[in-house]
Biotite code that builds the C-alpha atoms (Angstrom):
import biotite.structure as struc

atoms = struc.array([
    struc.Atom([-6.666, 7.833, 3.277], chain_id="A", res_id=1, res_name="MET", atom_name="CA", element="C"),
    struc.Atom([-7.291, 4.723, 1.191], chain_id="A", res_id=2, res_name="GLN", atom_name="CA", element="C"),
    struc.Atom([-4.149, 2.807, 0.188], chain_id="A", res_id=3, res_name="ILE", atom_name="CA", element="C"),
    struc.Atom([-3.177, -0.292, -1.763], chain_id="A", res_id=4, res_name="VAL", atom_name="CA", element="C"),
    struc.Atom([-0.315, -2.459, -0.512], chain_id="A", res_id=5, res_name="ILE", atom_name="CA", element="C"),
    struc.Atom([1.301, -4.857, -2.983], chain_id="A", res_id=6, res_name="GLU", atom_name="CA", element="C"),
    struc.Atom([3.749, -7.522, -1.902], chain_id="A", res_id=7, res_name="PHE", atom_name="CA", element="C"),
    struc.Atom([5.919, -8.923, -4.667], chain_id="A", res_id=8, res_name="TYR", atom_name="CA", element="C"),
    struc.Atom([8.895, -11.032, -5.625], chain_id="A", res_id=9, res_name="ARG", atom_name="CA", element="C"),
    struc.Atom([11.614, -9.614, -7.849], chain_id="A", res_id=10, res_name="THR", atom_name="CA", element="C"),
    struc.Atom([13.950, -11.323, -10.290], chain_id="A", res_id=11, res_name="ARG", atom_name="CA", element="C"),
    struc.Atom([17.482, -9.954, -10.158], chain_id="A", res_id=12, res_name="ASP", atom_name="CA", element="C"),
    struc.Atom([18.489, -10.483, -13.779], chain_id="A", res_id=13, res_name="ARG", atom_name="CA", element="C"),
    struc.Atom([15.771, -8.227, -15.261], chain_id="A", res_id=14, res_name="ASP", atom_name="CA", element="C"),
    struc.Atom([14.033, -6.658, -12.209], chain_id="A", res_id=15, res_name="ASP", atom_name="CA", element="C"),
    struc.Atom([10.733, -8.360, -13.102], chain_id="A", res_id=16, res_name="ALA", atom_name="CA", element="C"),
    struc.Atom([8.007, -8.127, -10.428], chain_id="A", res_id=17, res_name="HIS", atom_name="CA", element="C"),
    struc.Atom([5.458, -10.818, -9.584], chain_id="A", res_id=18, res_name="ALA", atom_name="CA", element="C"),
    struc.Atom([2.697, -9.718, -7.201], chain_id="A", res_id=19, res_name="VAL", atom_name="CA", element="C"),
    struc.Atom([2.095, -12.355, -4.511], chain_id="A", res_id=20, res_name="VAL", atom_name="CA", element="C"),
    struc.Atom([-0.327, -10.357, -2.372], chain_id="A", res_id=21, res_name="GLY", atom_name="CA", element="C"),
    struc.Atom([-2.454, -7.223, -2.567], chain_id="A", res_id=22, res_name="ARG", atom_name="CA", element="C"),
    struc.Atom([-4.573, -5.568, 0.108], chain_id="A", res_id=23, res_name="GLU", atom_name="CA", element="C"),
    struc.Atom([-6.400, -2.272, 0.527], chain_id="A", res_id=24, res_name="THR", atom_name="CA", element="C"),
    struc.Atom([-6.653, -0.422, 3.821], chain_id="A", res_id=25, res_name="ALA", atom_name="CA", element="C"),
    struc.Atom([-7.803, 2.847, 5.329], chain_id="A", res_id=26, res_name="GLU", atom_name="CA", element="C"),
    struc.Atom([-4.946, 4.597, 7.181], chain_id="A", res_id=27, res_name="VAL", atom_name="CA", element="C"),
    struc.Atom([-4.265, 7.972, 8.763], chain_id="A", res_id=28, res_name="ALA", atom_name="CA", element="C"),
    struc.Atom([-0.821, 8.602, 7.243], chain_id="A", res_id=29, res_name="ASP", atom_name="CA", element="C"),
    struc.Atom([2.260, 6.949, 5.748], chain_id="A", res_id=30, res_name="LEU", atom_name="CA", element="C"),
    struc.Atom([3.560, 5.799, 9.134], chain_id="A", res_id=31, res_name="ASP", atom_name="CA", element="C"),
    struc.Atom([0.247, 4.033, 9.731], chain_id="A", res_id=32, res_name="ASP", atom_name="CA", element="C"),
    struc.Atom([0.434, 2.508, 6.231], chain_id="A", res_id=33, res_name="ALA", atom_name="CA", element="C"),
    struc.Atom([3.918, 1.143, 6.926], chain_id="A", res_id=34, res_name="LEU", atom_name="CA", element="C"),
    struc.Atom([2.707, -0.433, 10.168], chain_id="A", res_id=35, res_name="GLU", atom_name="CA", element="C"),
    struc.Atom([-0.253, -2.057, 8.392], chain_id="A", res_id=36, res_name="VAL", atom_name="CA", element="C"),
    struc.Atom([2.112, -3.366, 5.701], chain_id="A", res_id=37, res_name="ALA", atom_name="CA", element="C"),
    struc.Atom([4.463, -4.777, 8.337], chain_id="A", res_id=38, res_name="ARG", atom_name="CA", element="C"),
    struc.Atom([1.613, -6.598, 10.066], chain_id="A", res_id=39, res_name="LEU", atom_name="CA", element="C"),
    struc.Atom([0.226, -7.922, 6.787], chain_id="A", res_id=40, res_name="LEU", atom_name="CA", element="C"),
    struc.Atom([3.650, -9.191, 5.703], chain_id="A", res_id=41, res_name="SER", atom_name="CA", element="C"),
    struc.Atom([3.607, -11.471, 8.755], chain_id="A", res_id=42, res_name="GLN", atom_name="CA", element="C"),
    struc.Atom([-0.036, -12.572, 8.645], chain_id="A", res_id=43, res_name="SER", atom_name="CA", element="C"),
    struc.Atom([-1.200, -12.566, 5.017], chain_id="A", res_id=44, res_name="LEU", atom_name="CA", element="C"),
    struc.Atom([-1.414, -15.998, 3.378], chain_id="A", res_id=45, res_name="ASP", atom_name="CA", element="C"),
    struc.Atom([0.699, -15.582, 0.224], chain_id="A", res_id=46, res_name="MET", atom_name="CA", element="C"),
    struc.Atom([1.902, -18.286, -2.205], chain_id="A", res_id=47, res_name="PRO", atom_name="CA", element="C"),
    struc.Atom([5.521, -17.145, -1.773], chain_id="A", res_id=48, res_name="GLN", atom_name="CA", element="C"),
    struc.Atom([7.368, -15.011, 0.735], chain_id="A", res_id=49, res_name="ARG", atom_name="CA", element="C"),
    struc.Atom([7.589, -11.478, -0.712], chain_id="A", res_id=50, res_name="PRO", atom_name="CA", element="C"),
    struc.Atom([10.939, -9.740, -0.956], chain_id="A", res_id=51, res_name="ASP", atom_name="CA", element="C"),
    struc.Atom([9.559, -6.224, -1.558], chain_id="A", res_id=52, res_name="ALA", atom_name="CA", element="C"),
    struc.Atom([6.454, -4.092, -1.212], chain_id="A", res_id=53, res_name="LEU", atom_name="CA", element="C"),
    struc.Atom([4.810, -1.005, -2.663], chain_id="A", res_id=54, res_name="MET", atom_name="CA", element="C"),
    struc.Atom([2.248, 1.302, -1.063], chain_id="A", res_id=55, res_name="ILE", atom_name="CA", element="C"),
    struc.Atom([0.125, 3.498, -3.351], chain_id="A", res_id=56, res_name="ALA", atom_name="CA", element="C"),
    struc.Atom([-2.711, 5.922, -2.713], chain_id="A", res_id=57, res_name="ASP", atom_name="CA", element="C"),
    struc.Atom([-6.174, 5.525, -4.231], chain_id="A", res_id=58, res_name="GLU", atom_name="CA", element="C"),
    struc.Atom([-5.046, 7.408, -7.366], chain_id="A", res_id=59, res_name="ASP", atom_name="CA", element="C"),
    struc.Atom([-2.139, 5.033, -7.944], chain_id="A", res_id=60, res_name="GLY", atom_name="CA", element="C"),
    struc.Atom([0.626, 7.413, -6.834], chain_id="A", res_id=61, res_name="ALA", atom_name="CA", element="C"),
    struc.Atom([3.409, 5.433, -5.152], chain_id="A", res_id=62, res_name="VAL", atom_name="CA", element="C"),
    struc.Atom([3.884, 6.580, -1.557], chain_id="A", res_id=63, res_name="LEU", atom_name="CA", element="C"),
    struc.Atom([6.524, 4.021, -0.619], chain_id="A", res_id=64, res_name="TYR", atom_name="CA", element="C"),
    struc.Atom([8.444, 1.199, -2.276], chain_id="A", res_id=65, res_name="ALA", atom_name="CA", element="C"),
    struc.Atom([11.155, -0.914, -0.741], chain_id="A", res_id=66, res_name="GLY", atom_name="CA", element="C"),
    struc.Atom([12.698, -4.324, -0.253], chain_id="A", res_id=67, res_name="ALA", atom_name="CA", element="C"),
    struc.Atom([12.539, -6.426, 2.887], chain_id="A", res_id=68, res_name="PHE", atom_name="CA", element="C"),
    struc.Atom([15.829, -7.011, 4.659], chain_id="A", res_id=69, res_name="GLU", atom_name="CA", element="C"),
    struc.Atom([17.182, -10.516, 4.189], chain_id="A", res_id=70, res_name="VAL", atom_name="CA", element="C"),
    struc.Atom([18.241, -12.405, 7.287], chain_id="A", res_id=71, res_name="ASP", atom_name="CA", element="C"),
    struc.Atom([21.254, -14.244, 5.856], chain_id="A", res_id=72, res_name="THR", atom_name="CA", element="C"),
    struc.Atom([21.955, -16.001, 9.166], chain_id="A", res_id=73, res_name="HIS", atom_name="CA", element="C"),
    struc.Atom([18.454, -17.546, 9.175], chain_id="A", res_id=74, res_name="ALA", atom_name="CA", element="C"),
    struc.Atom([18.807, -18.543, 5.523], chain_id="A", res_id=75, res_name="GLN", atom_name="CA", element="C"),
    struc.Atom([22.106, -20.257, 6.227], chain_id="A", res_id=76, res_name="THR", atom_name="CA", element="C"),
    struc.Atom([20.610, -22.261, 9.079], chain_id="A", res_id=77, res_name="ARG", atom_name="CA", element="C"),
    struc.Atom([17.722, -23.498, 6.906], chain_id="A", res_id=78, res_name="ARG", atom_name="CA", element="C"),
    struc.Atom([20.030, -25.049, 4.304], chain_id="A", res_id=79, res_name="ARG", atom_name="CA", element="C"),
])
């Protein structure tokens, strides 16, 4: 099936979404789509690090939407 994966940033105060990356892919099923999204999140050159993603089918129906887990320990070390 053909899918679209969107990576985006969200703003807490009003839940606004800003797309920072978008890719299409051909996958066998949702598990395959999630694996492709995971790989792309690590390799895609995006202007900002995304904090969430959405996977939709070719008709625009959302198959999956979720936020990335935040590694608070790593964030603390960077400061």
